[in-house]
C-alpha positions in Angstrom: 115.3 172.9 -54.9 118.1 171.8 -52.4 116.7 174.4 -49.8 113.5 172.2 -49.9 115.4 169.4 -49.2 118.1 170.1 -46.2 116.8 171.4 -43.9 119.5 171.6 -41.8 121.6 173.4 -44.3 120.9 177.0 -44.3 120.2 179.6 -41.6 117.5 182.5 -42.4 118.5 185.9 -40.7 120.9 184.4 -38.4 118.2 181.5 -36.8 118.4 178.1 -37.2 115.8 176.7 -39.8 112.5 175.3 -37.8 111.7 172.3 -37.0 109.6 171.0 -39.5 110.5 172.7 -42.5 113.1 172.8 -45.1 114.4 176.4 -44.8 114.8 179.0 -47.3 117.8 180.3 -49.4 117.8 184.2 -50.6 116.1 182.9 -53.4 113.4 181.9 -51.8 112.7 184.0 -49.0 110.8 186.5 -51.7 108.4 183.7 -52.7 105.0 185.0 -51.3 101.8 186.0 -53.0 101.4 189.0 -55.4 99.4 191.6 -56.2 97.6 190.4 -59.3 94.1 191.3 -58.7 92.8 194.6 -60.3 89.9 197.0 -60.1 88.0 194.5 -63.3 89.1 191.4 -61.6 88.0 192.5 -58.3 84.2 193.3 -60.0 84.3 190.0 -62.0 85.3 187.9 -58.7 82.8 189.3 -56.6 80.1 189.6 -59.4 81.4 186.2 -60.5 81.0 184.0 -57.6 77.8 185.8 -56.5 75.8 184.6 -59.8 76.9 181.5 -59.7 74.4 178.4 -59.8 71.5 180.3 -56.9 69.7 182.5 -59.0 68.9 179.8 -61.4 68.1 177.3 -58.9 67.0 179.6 -55.6 64.2 181.3 -56.5 62.2 178.0 -55.9 63.2 177.8 -52.7 62.7 181.6 -51.9 58.9 181.6 -53.3 58.1 178.0 -51.4 58.7 179.8 -48.4 57.0 183.5 -49.0 54.2 181.8 -51.3 53.8 185.0 -53.1 55.5 186.9 -56.1 55.4 190.1 -54.6 57.0 189.3 -51.3 59.3 186.6 -53.7 60.7 189.9 -54.9 60.7 191.6 -51.8 62.7 189.2 -50.0 65.3 189.3 -53.1 66.1 193.3 -52.8 66.2 193.1 -48.9 69.1 190.0 -49.5 70.6 192.2 -51.9 70.6 195.2 -49.3 71.6 192.7 -46.8 74.4 191.6 -48.4 75.1 195.8 -49.4 75.5 196.0 -45.9 77.5 193.3 -44.8 79.9 194.1 -47.8 80.2 197.5 -46.7 81.1 196.6 -43.6 83.8 194.1 -44.9 85.3 197.4 -46.3 86.2 198.8 -43.3 87.6 195.8 -41.9 89.8 195.2 -44.9 91.3 198.5 -44.8 91.7 198.3 -41.8 93.2 194.7 -41.5 94.7 194.4 -44.8 95.4 190.6 -44.4 93.5 187.7 -46.4 91.5 185.3 -44.9 88.2 187.7 -44.5 86.4 186.4 -41.4 89.6 184.7 -40.3 91.7 187.8 -39.6 89.2 190.0 -38.2 87.8 187.5 -35.3 91.6 186.9 -34.6 92.3 190.7 -34.1 88.9 191.4 -32.4 88.7 187.8 -29.8 91.9 185.9 -30.5 92.7 183.1 -32.0 90.2 180.3 -30.8 86.9 181.8 -32.1 89.3 182.2 -35.2 90.4 178.8 -35.1 87.0 177.8 -34.9 86.1 179.5 -38.0 89.1 178.3 -39.6 87.8 174.5 -38.7 84.0 174.8 -40.0 85.2 176.6 -43.2 87.9 175.0 -44.1 86.3 171.6 -43.7 82.9 171.8 -44.6 81.7 175.4 -45.7 84.3 176.1 -48.5 84.1 172.6 -49.8 80.1 172.3 -49.5 80.4 175.4 -51.5 82.5 174.6 -54.0 80.6 171.2 -54.7 77.2 172.7 -54.5 78.1 175.1 -57.6 79.8 172.0 -59.3 76.6 169.8 -58.9 74.4 172.8 -60.6 77.7 173.0 -63.1 77.0 169.3 -64.0 72.7 169.8 -63.7 73.2 172.5 -66.2 75.8 170.9 -68.6 73.6 167.9 -69.1 70.6 169.1 -69.1 70.6 170.0 -73.4 71.1 166.5 -73.9 68.3 164.6 -71.6 65.5 167.8 -72.0 63.2 167.2 -69.1 63.9 164.0 -68.4 66.8 165.1 -66.2 70.2 163.4 -66.0 71.3 160.7 -64.4 72.5 161.3 -60.9 76.4 159.5 -61.9 76.2 162.1 -64.6 75.5 165.0 -62.9 78.3 164.0 -60.9 80.6 163.2 -62.9 80.5 166.6 -64.4 80.8 168.3 -61.4 83.7 166.3 -60.6 85.7 167.1 -63.8 84.7 170.7 -63.1 86.5 170.5 -59.8 89.6 169.0 -61.4 90.0 171.5 -64.6 89.7 174.7 -62.2 92.3 173.1 -59.8 94.4 172.3 -62.3 94.4 176.7 -63.1 94.3 177.7 -59.8 97.4 175.7 -59.1 99.0 176.6 -62.0 98.3 180.5 -62.5 97.2 183.6 -60.5 96.4 185.8 -63.9 95.2 182.2 -65.3 92.4 181.8 -62.6 91.7 186.1 -62.9 91.3 185.4 -66.5 88.8 182.6 -66.5 86.4 184.4 -64.3 86.9 187.5 -66.1 85.4 185.6 -69.2 83.1 183.4 -67.4 81.9 186.7 -65.6 81.2 188.0 -69.3 79.5 185.3 -70.4 77.2 185.0 -67.3 76.4 188.4 -68.1 75.2 188.1 -71.6 73.3 185.2 -70.2 71.8 187.0 -67.3 71.1 190.0 -69.9 69.1 187.3 -72.7 66.8 186.3 -69.8 66.1 189.6 -68.4 65.8 190.8 -72.9 62.9 187.8 -72.7 61.8 189.6 -69.8 61.2 192.7 -71.4 59.7 191.7 -74.4 56.9 189.5 -72.5 56.3 192.5 -70.6 55.8 194.5 -73.4 53.8 191.7 -74.8 51.2 192.3 -71.7 52.3 188.9 -69.9 51.8 190.2 -66.5 49.0 188.1 -65.1 51.2 186.5 -62.3 52.7 190.0 -61.5 49.4 191.7 -61.0 48.3 191.4 -57.2 51.2 189.9 -56.5 50.9 189.8 -53.3 48.1 187.9 -52.8 48.5 184.0 -50.5 51.3 185.2 -48.9 52.7 183.7 -46.3 51.4 184.7 -42.4 54.4 182.7 -40.9 57.2 185.4 -39.9 59.9 182.7 -39.0 59.6 181.1 -42.9 61.1 184.1 -43.8 64.1 183.2 -42.9 64.3 180.2 -45.1 63.6 182.1 -48.0 66.6 184.5 -46.9 68.3 181.5 -46.6 67.6 180.8 -49.9 68.1 183.9 -51.9 71.5 184.9 -49.7 72.6 181.5 -51.2 72.6 183.1 -54.0 74.4 186.5 -53.2 76.8 184.2 -51.6 80.0 185.7 -52.6 79.6 189.2 -51.7 83.2 189.2 -49.1 84.6 186.9 -51.4 87.4 190.0 -52.5 88.4 189.9 -48.5 89.6 186.5 -48.9 92.4 187.8 -51.4 93.4 191.2 -49.6 96.6 190.7 -50.0 97.1 189.6 -53.9 94.8 193.3 -54.7 96.5 195.8 -56.7 95.6 199.0 -54.0 93.1 197.2 -52.1 92.7 200.6 -49.8 91.1 201.9 -53.3 89.7 199.1 -55.0 88.2 196.9 -52.4 85.4 198.9 -51.3 85.4 200.6 -55.2 85.0 196.5 -56.1 82.2 196.3 -53.4 80.0 199.6 -54.7 80.2 198.4 -58.4 79.9 194.7 -58.0 76.7 194.5 -55.5 74.1 196.7 -56.8 75.0 195.3 -60.3 74.1 192.0 -59.0 70.8 193.3 -56.9 69.5 194.8 -60.3 70.4 191.8 -62.6 68.7 189.4 -59.5 64.8 191.3 -59.6 64.6 191.8 -63.3 65.4 188.2 -63.8 62.4 186.8 -61.0 60.7 189.3 -62.9 61.4 187.6 -65.9 60.6 183.9 -64.6 57.5 185.2 -64.2 56.5 186.5 -67.2 56.5 182.9 -68.6 55.9 180.8 -65.8 53.4 180.8 -62.7 53.8 179.9 -59.4 53.3 176.7 -59.5 54.6 176.1 -62.9 58.3 177.8 -61.3 58.1 175.6 -58.1 57.5 172.4 -60.3 60.7 173.3 -62.9 64.0 171.6 -61.8 65.8 173.7 -63.7 63.8 177.5 -64.0 66.1 179.0 -66.7 66.0 175.9 -68.9 62.2 176.2 -68.7 62.3 179.9 -69.7 64.5 178.5 -72.7 62.3 176.0 -73.9 59.3 178.1 -73.4 60.8 181.3 -75.8 63.5 180.8 -77.5 62.9 177.2 -79.6 65.4 175.2 -81.6 68.1 178.1 -79.6 66.9 177.3 -76.4 70.1 175.4 -75.5 71.8 178.5 -75.3 70.6 179.0 -71.4 71.3 176.0 -70.3 75.0 175.7 -71.7 75.3 179.7 -70.3 74.1 178.9 -66.9 76.3 175.9 -67.1 79.6 178.5 -67.7 77.7 180.7 -65.5 78.4 178.2 -62.5 81.5 177.4 -63.5 82.8 180.5 -63.3 81.5 180.8 -60.1 83.0 177.4 -58.9 86.6 179.1 -59.9 86.0 182.0 -57.8 84.6 180.3 -55.0 88.0 177.7 -55.1 89.9 181.0 -56.0 89.1 182.5 -52.3 88.8 179.2 -50.3 92.2 178.0 -50.8 93.8 181.6 -49.5 91.6 180.5 -46.5 93.1 177.5 -45.6 96.0 179.3 -47.0 96.1 182.1 -43.9 95.1 179.8 -41.1 97.7 177.6 -41.7 100.4 180.3 -42.1 99.1 181.2 -38.3 99.5 177.7 -37.3 95.8 176.5 -36.9 95.8 173.8 -39.9 98.9 171.3 -40.9 101.9 173.7 -42.3 102.3 172.4 -45.6 99.2 174.1 -46.6 101.0 177.5 -45.4 103.1 177.0 -48.6 103.5 178.4 -52.0 104.9 176.9 -54.9 108.4 178.1 -55.7 107.6 179.0 -59.3 104.0 179.8 -59.8 103.1 181.8 -56.4 100.0 179.7 -56.0 98.6 178.3 -52.6 99.0 174.9 -53.9 98.8 172.8 -51.5 95.7 174.6 -49.7 93.9 174.9 -52.9 94.3 171.0 -54.0 93.2 170.4 -50.8 90.1 172.7 -50.4 89.6 170.8 -54.0 90.0 167.1 -52.8 87.3 168.0 -49.9 84.6 169.2 -52.7 85.2 166.3 -54.4 84.4 164.3 -51.5 81.2 166.3 -50.8 79.5 165.8 -54.6 78.7 162.2 -53.4 76.0 163.7 -51.3 73.8 165.5 -54.0 70.8 167.1 -52.3 71.1 170.8 -52.7 69.0 172.1 -50.5 70.7 170.3 -47.7 74.0 171.7 -48.9 72.3 175.2 -48.5 70.6 175.5 -45.5 73.5 173.8 -43.8 76.3 176.5 -45.0 73.6 179.1 -44.5 73.1 178.1 -41.1 76.8 178.2 -39.8 77.9 180.8 -42.2 76.0 183.5 -40.9 76.9 182.3 -37.1 80.3 183.5 -38.2 79.0 186.7 -40.1 77.4 188.0 -37.0 80.5 187.5 -35.2 82.4 189.3 -37.2 79.9 192.3 -37.4 80.4 191.9 -33.6 84.1 192.2 -34.3 84.2 195.7 -35.9 82.1 197.0 -32.9 84.3 195.7 -30.9 87.4 197.0 -32.8 85.7 200.3 -32.8 87.0 200.7 -29.0 89.7 198.3 -28.8 91.7 200.0 -31.7 90.0 203.6 -31.9 92.8 205.0 -33.0 93.9 203.0 -35.8 93.9 204.4 -39.4 90.9 203.4 -41.3 90.6 204.7 -44.3 86.8 204.0 -45.3 84.6 204.1 -41.5 80.9 202.7 -42.2 78.6 204.5 -39.8 78.2 202.1 -36.8 74.4 202.1 -37.3 75.2 199.4 -40.5 77.1 196.5 -39.3 74.0 196.9 -35.9 71.8 195.8 -38.5 73.9 193.0 -40.4 74.0 191.7 -36.5 70.2 192.0 -35.9 69.9 190.1 -39.2 72.6 187.1 -38.5 70.5 186.5 -35.2 67.3 186.2 -36.3 68.7 184.1 -39.5 70.4 182.0 -37.1 67.3 181.9 -34.9 64.4 181.7 -36.4 64.9 178.7 -38.8 65.5 176.5 -35.7 62.5 177.8 -33.9 60.2 177.4 -36.7 61.5 174.3 -38.3 63.8 172.1 -35.9 66.1 170.3 -37.7 68.9 167.7 -36.6 71.5 169.1 -39.3 72.0 172.9 -37.2 72.7 170.7 -33.5 75.1 168.7 -36.1 76.5 172.2 -36.9 77.1 173.4 -33.5 78.7 170.5 -32.5 80.8 169.8 -35.7 81.7 173.7 -34.5 82.9 173.3 -31.3 84.5 170.0 -31.7 87.1 171.6 -33.3 88.0 172.1 -29.8 89.7 168.7 -30.0 92.0 169.5 -32.1 93.1 172.8 -31.0 94.3 171.8 -27.5 96.6 169.6 -27.9 97.9 170.8 -32.1 97.5 174.3 -31.6 97.6 175.4 -27.8 100.5 172.8 -26.5 101.9 172.6 -30.3 101.5 169.1 -30.0 103.3 167.4 -33.2 102.0 163.8 -34.8 105.5 161.2 -35.0 106.6 161.9 -39.0 104.9 165.0 -39.2 108.8 167.0 -40.3 109.5 164.3 -42.5 105.9 164.1 -44.2 106.2 168.4 -44.9 109.6 168.0 -46.0 108.4 165.3 -48.3 105.3 167.4 -50.2 107.4 170.3 -50.0 109.5 168.3 -52.6 107.0 166.6 -54.8 104.5 170.0 -55.0 108.0 172.0 -55.1 106.7 174.4 -52.6 108.4 176.4 -49.7 107.4 178.6 -46.7 106.4 183.3 -46.9 107.6 185.6 -44.7 104.8 187.2 -43.4 103.6 189.6 -40.4 101.9 187.4 -37.8 98.1 188.2 -36.6 97.6 189.4 -32.8 
């Protein structure tokens, strides 16, 4: 580790080591993230992060806004179609700009560093840690359910279980990429088994004639058009993860094939599962009973599986654990890529010299997620996340359209019809504006202010490259403690 400690000792490619970072020896020049994500792991990452907590919690939110079974099922289908169209747009961008970080490099290439920085700022500090925290809280709720029954687990127990899950997946993701993808594969198989059990229950109940809540299912549908945007928020929370593979593009084997193929297989599979699971719910409980349930899947199990009811909460806990693992896996890559471009502190751009994982970036995201499990209101986390996320999803669609003109002659292994990103863009505008008009809330103002507050850090620390006193020493000390080193890469822009 001499090369990490003696920043003035060596030179790389004939140039002095940059101030504030230990130079790389000939051995460390090869340090980088490795391509270890194949097709099956890619599908598992997409399916495993989408099927997490949302399908087991969000049915209440969708039904509450639509006020009818039929419209809620249409919203679930529409969310799947919208996610598929968005994912296809990301497939073109991911093969045009084969960089990790998803939205970040796409916004950078299309609109420059400021917008990319603002996305990284809100995502690294709020969106991604909040997503990990929300999924971990769902894990805590379902992991405790078998022990507390209908009484519900105390908040402190749920939060301790959530914190434990975050710490475990942090260790796995910091230690080995192969371990992290293996965990994802195993838990994706487990959650598909859980989904399969729920779907089988639904088929059995349908065969027994329990269709009373599915007939005349559109009666009482909400007449408030704007309320459907909030229903979309809750449904799209369950589909969140459709873009996660783009965060690890640089680690995908044969990305020009495996990236789009993973999307084409993973999204339709998830959409079909979600529709069948929702139908199964309504063969067991009425809309009013579903709305009254704190854990919809557990209620279904209690009414149908008897003494084996514990299988569902345990399986759902495994599902949410896997989703939290996949979300942390991809979130750390965004932090890593943003820091690599100079938009975050330098230590976050470094890779472990033995395990080749973005150790500092993953640990930083986990630390923020641990703080965010303290306020455990799930709906607030979902709405806050969805509002800001779809704001930037819309900007990415605009970026794709802009790149069709600014990079007209660039090689595009995948080129989708231009109408697809236009549809997603219009949907994004609706999802951002409609909830504000329908139910004005301060959280939307806070989100906008927080995004713009990133400029207070961008101007001095990124534009003028001001460095706080002691940052050089902090970076070198952190390198030595965490055994990490910088990587070589081709800058964006």
